N, C-alpha and C positions, 0 to 999 in steps of 0.2 A: 672559284672567284668569291671573294669575301664581300659581304654587304657593307657599304660605307656606314659609319656611325651617323645617327641623326644629328642634325644641327641643334643648337641649344634651343631655338625657338620651337622645335618640334617635340621636345621631350615632354613626357607626361608629368603631372603634378608629383606623383610618387618618385619618379626619377629625379626630378629637381630637388625634392627634399632630401633624397638619399645623397645626391651630389653635394648639396650644401653641408650635410652632416660630415661627409668625408673630406670636404674642402677641395673637391675636384674642380669646382668653379664657384663663383659667387653670385648672389642675387643681382649685383650690379652688372656683371657680364651677361647674365640672362636677359635682364631688362634692355641692355644695349643691343643684344641680338634680336629681340622681338621688335624693338623700335627700328632697327635697320631693315628688317623684313617688311615692316609696315611702310617705311619710306619708299621701298621699291615698288609696292603694289597698291597702296591706298589710293593713288590717283586714278587707278582703274576700277577699284571696287567701291570706293566711297561708302565704306561701312561704318566709319567712326564719327563721333561727335565729341568735342572737348578733348582732342588729342593734345596733351601738354607734356612733351618729353621731359622737361626739366623737373616737373612735379613728380613724374613717375620715377625718374632717377633719384630724386630726393628720398622717396619712399624705399627704393631698393638699397640706398646707402644706409638708411636706418636699420633695415632688415639685416644687411651684411654685418653691421656692428653687433646686433643681437646674436647672430650665429657665431661670431668670433668670441663673444662672451659665454657661449654655450647656453644661451637663454632665449631660444626661439619662442614665439607666442603660440605656435601650434602648427597644424598640418597645412596651413596656407602661407606661412611666413616666407616672403620673398617670391611667391608664385604669381606670375602675371595673370590678371583678371580683367575682363571687360564687363560692364554693367549697362543694361538697356536704358535708354533715354527716360522712360517713364518710372524708373525706380530711383527715388530721390537720393541724391548725395549732397551732404551738407555744404551749403555755400554756393551750390551750382544751380543755374536756372533749369527749369523743368518744362521744356517746350511741348512735350507730348506729340512731337512730330508735326506740329502745325504752326504756321506763321501767325495764327490768331492768338497765340498764347502771349501773356505778359511775362517777360523774362526776369522774374523776381528770384532771388537766391532761395534755395530750400533751407528751412530752419534746422532740419535734422536729417540724418541718414534714415532711409526706410530700412526695415529689418534685414533684408538680404545684404544691403550695402553696409549696414552696421556690423554684420558678422564678418564680412571681408575686412573691414577696417580693424576690428578688434583682433582678428587673427593675423594681421601683418601682411595680408595680400597686397600686391602692387597693382593699383588701378592704372592700367595703361590708358584707357579712354572709356567713354560711354559709347553706346552703339545706336545707330539710327533706327527709325521706325516711321510708318506712315501716319497721317493725321489721326490723332486720337486712338491709334491702334486698331482702326476699324477697316483695315484692308489686309489682304494676304499678299501684299507686294511691298516693294521698297519705294513706292511713289509717295512723295511728301511735298507739302507746300513750304516746309522749313528746311529740311535736309536735302542735300544733293541726292540724285537717284542712285540707290544702291544696286549693285549688280552681282550676278552669280559667278563665283570663281571657275566653275566648270565651263561656262559659256557666257561671255560678257554681254551677249545680246539678250540673256534671259534674266528673269527676276530671281533673287535669292528666296523669295517668299516673304511672309510677314505674319503677324506684325513684328516679330523679332527678326527683322530683316538684316540689320547690320550684324547682329550676334551670329546668325547663321552663316553669313559670308565670312566673318572674322574667324569663326571656328574652322570652317572648311579651308581657309587660306593659310592657317597656321599662325594666327596672331596670338600665340601662346595657347596654353592648354584649357583654360577655364573661362566660361562665359555665362552670364545670367540673362535669361529672357523671361517672358511671361506669356500666359496663355488663358484665353477665355472661351475660345471655340476651336483652337488649333494653332495658335500663334507661336508655340514652341515646335510642335510636331511638323507643321507644314514646311517651314524653312529648313528644318532638319532633314526632312525627306527630300526636298528639292536640292539641298546642298550636300547630300551624301554623308551627313554626320549622325551622331546619336544624341538623343535627348530623352529626359523623363519628365512628363507632366505628372507631378505627384498627386496623391490623394489630397482632396481639398483640405487645407489647414496643416498639412505636413510641414511645409515651409512657410513660416509666418510672413505676411505681406501687409503693407499698409499703403493705401486703403484696401480693406478686404471687400469682396463683391461676389455675388453668386457665380460660381464657376471659375473664378479667377485664381490662378496659381502662378507662382514663380517657379523656375526650374533651371537645372544645369544644362548647358549645351557644350558638347565636346566632340572630338573625333572618335573617341572610343568609350565603351561602357565604363572602363576602369576610372577614367577621369570624372565622369558624372557621379559614380559611386563615391569617389574620394571627396567630391565637393559636398555631397549630401551630409557628411558627418559634421559639417560646419553650418550649412544653410538651414538645417532642421533644428538648431538650438532655439530655445523658447524666446518669445517676445510677446509680452502681454498687450501690446498695441493692436494685435490682430484678434479681434473679438470672435473670429471664426476658426481660430487655430485649434489643432488637436492637442491633447495633453502630451507633453514631451515624452518620448520614449528613447532610451539609449539603444537604438537598433544597431546591430553589428554590421554596419555597411561594408566593413572589410571582408565580409563573407559573401560578397557578390559573385565570386567565381568558385562555384562548386562543380564545375565541369559539365560535360555533355550528359552525364548521368542524371542531372536534374530533369531532363526531358522524359526519361523512361516512365511510362505508365500515365503520363499526364493526359487529361482530356482537353483537347484543343479545339475550339470552335473556329471554323474557317468562314469568314464573312466576305463574300466577293461582290455583293451588291448592297449599297447603302439603303435603298428604298426611297431615295429622294435625290434631287439634284442631278448633276452630270453623270452620264454613263461612264463606266470604267473603260479606259482605252486598252486595246488588246495587249500592248507591250507591258503595261502595268499589271494587268491580270495574269499574264504569263509569268512574270517575275514572282508574284505572290503565290501562284500555284506551285512554282518550283520551290519556294521557301517551305510551303506546306509539305512537299515530298521530303525535304530534308528533315523536318520535324518527325515525320513518320519513320524514316530510316533510323532515326535516333531513338525510336521506341515510344514516341507519343502516339496517342490515338486521336486522329484528326477527323472531325465530322463537319459536314457543311451546315451552315446556319442560314435560316431564312432572314431576309431583311426585317428589321423591327422599327426603323425610323419611317416616318411618313412625310410627304411634302407639307402637310398641314403643320406638323411639328416644326419643321425647318422654317416655314413661312411665319409661324407665330413668333418664334424667337427673333427672326429678322425684323418683323414689324414692331415688336416691343423695343428692340435696340434702335430702330429708326426714331421712335417717339422719344426715347431717352436722349438721343443725340439732338433731336429737334429742340427739346426743352433746354438742353445745354447751350445750343447755339442761339436760341431765342433770347437768352440772358446776355448775349454779347452785344456791344454797340455795333451798329450797322457796318462801320468801316472795318471792324475786326472780323466780323462774320465773313465779309467779302474776301478775306485772305485765306479762308478755308478752301481746301482742294475742291474744285467745282463738282467732282463726282460725289464727294461726301455731302456737299450741300444739297445736291439733287436727291440723294438717297434719303437724307433726313427730312427734307421739305415734303417728300412724298407722303409723310405721315400726317400732314396738315388736316386731312379730312377724317381722321380716325376719331370716333366718339368714345365715351367711357366704356361702353359695352365691348367695342372692338379691342380696346386696349386690354380689358380684362381677359377676353378670350385669347388674345395673343400671349399674355403673361401666363395663362394656364398651361401653355404648351411646354414651358420649362419643366413643370412637374410631370406632365404626361411623358415627356422624353425620359426623365429620370426613372419613372416606373417601368416603362417599356425596356429600357436598357438593362436594368437590374434583372428583370424577369427573363430576358433573352439570354443573359450570361449565366444564369443560375446553374445550368447543367454542365458548365465547363470550368476548368481551372483557370484557363487563359483563353483569350480570343485574339486571333490574328486577322489582319485585313490590310488592304492598301491604306497608306496614310492619306493619300489624295487619289482621286480617280484619274488625274492627269499629271503629266510631268510639268516642269517649270515652263511658264509661258513668257511672252516677250516682256522685257523689263519695263517698257513704257506704259504697259496696261495696268490699270488698278486692280483688275480681277480677270480670271479666265474668260468670263462672258463679256467683259467690257460693257456691262449693262447695269446701271445703278438700281434698276428694279429687279435684277436677278444677281445680286452681288455675292451670295453665299452658297452658290450651287456646288461648291467644291468641298464643303466642310461636313458633309453627311457622315463620314466615317469618324471624324475627330470630335465634333461637338457633343455627341451623346455622353462621352466619358467625362466631360466637364460637368454636365448636369447631374450625372450619377455619382460624382465625386470619386470615381475609380482611378487608380494610377494607369497611365498609358504611355508607352514609349514609342519612338520612331527610330528605326535602324535601317541602314542601307541594305537592300536585298538584290540589287541588280542595276542595270543601265539600259537605256533605250538604244536603238540602233544609231542614234546621233550622239551617244555618250553622256546623256543626262541621267543623273541618279534617280533611282526609284526607292521610295520609302516603304517599309513594312511596319505597320502599327502592331504593337503587342500590348494588350490590355489585361489587367488582372482584377481580382476582387478588391473592394474597398479596403484600404489599409495595407494591402500586400505589396507595398512599394519594393521591398527587398526581393520578393519573389519575381517581380517584373524585371528587376535588374539581373537576377540569376538566369532567367529564361533568355533574356536578351544576350547575356554573355555566352550562354551555351550556343545560341544561334550564331553569334559572332565567331566562335571557334569553328563551328561546322562550315560556315560560309567561307572563311579564310582558308580552309583546307581544300576547297573545291577546285579553284583555279586561280591563276594570277589575276589580280584586279588592276584596273588602270592606275596610272600614276596618281598619287594624292594631289589635290589641288595646289599645295604649296610648291610642287615641282611642275605639275602640268601647266600651271599658269605662266610659267616661263616661256611656253610655246605659243602663247596667245599674243597676237599683235594688237 
């Protein structure tokens, strides 16, 4: 029995570029296929913002003309892309997920969007996010509620909510999200896709901020690696960006041999926040055994985060958000999601000493993370201690005074500036994806991709996996 060929909307970026080069199909045909798939499922997922089919088709026609002339702009020309709401695209409003924003057109493309535009990528749409990106869910006062393609009653995660859902559902191969405490990796884990939060500054972003990174989100490691060759191009607007390196991103697949002899740390407890649920722990332990069978040396790690570290970062972000909202007119602040208002307003009693102590936890987290990882080549852990929770909830705890109890595994690698990926490593008994985080040393972004690819190869040899969401969603009423 032969396996049917994938539909155009399911092809990887490399497969699309190869097809354009051979003239097997055109960018216009691919754009039409993606838009057709979106039309079928977007009313269920609500992952997109500024979906403008005619504009996308106009871009694809321009790409088609370049390919016919034999003059493509590069490895993105004609490839469908989505970009997160908070990454500016020239001429479009930037709501940041909240109804409190004034919808003024952005003056310029932010660096990741500029690289897509320069490379001829076809912007299908922007993707949704929660208010100010301060939730790990798809709940927003501006956007419709985003849902998880694996189970429409569950959240896709956040804050790259729409990007995670769009990637999982097959809205084309490439999606851009952002991450300051887990906002790429959490939705990737809960939607069963792959992402890389790069080393801080590897992908230029504007505005830059401590711990903030843009990154590729895709179904497979190959597409994220493909996207890195474009997203990492220099942009001097990012004052925190790394010096540009012409990294051989096409060398992401060096096979399972990559794992032989590696020292892998296994972190099963974050040291703070929610306890790891048994099914999540079992999936990560199984992944660790697969690493061992491939020749890696896996050793348990003690937790290095503390509740004081997590609380300090939480309290500092509360004060930052309180000051941002304090600058809003009363009627605009009233439009912010009530959960976010309560969270930010809880910082009202903090004095200067309390804010200083809270801010100091960012550095404490950085130092502890680097020290804990020093004895290992890579560290694996759950991406999240829990699987996807109900879509209507703002966070797993549904408590604005305990909003970040699920980011204990992800946030330390934002503060240490280390690259960290999330890749699917199993499913719960209810069929919800479970994410495995793979973190490397600072600047070793390519190594994290190579280890992720090696695990992807081993994982896919083990047993048949459930239908991908683009097919499974057809069975959801």
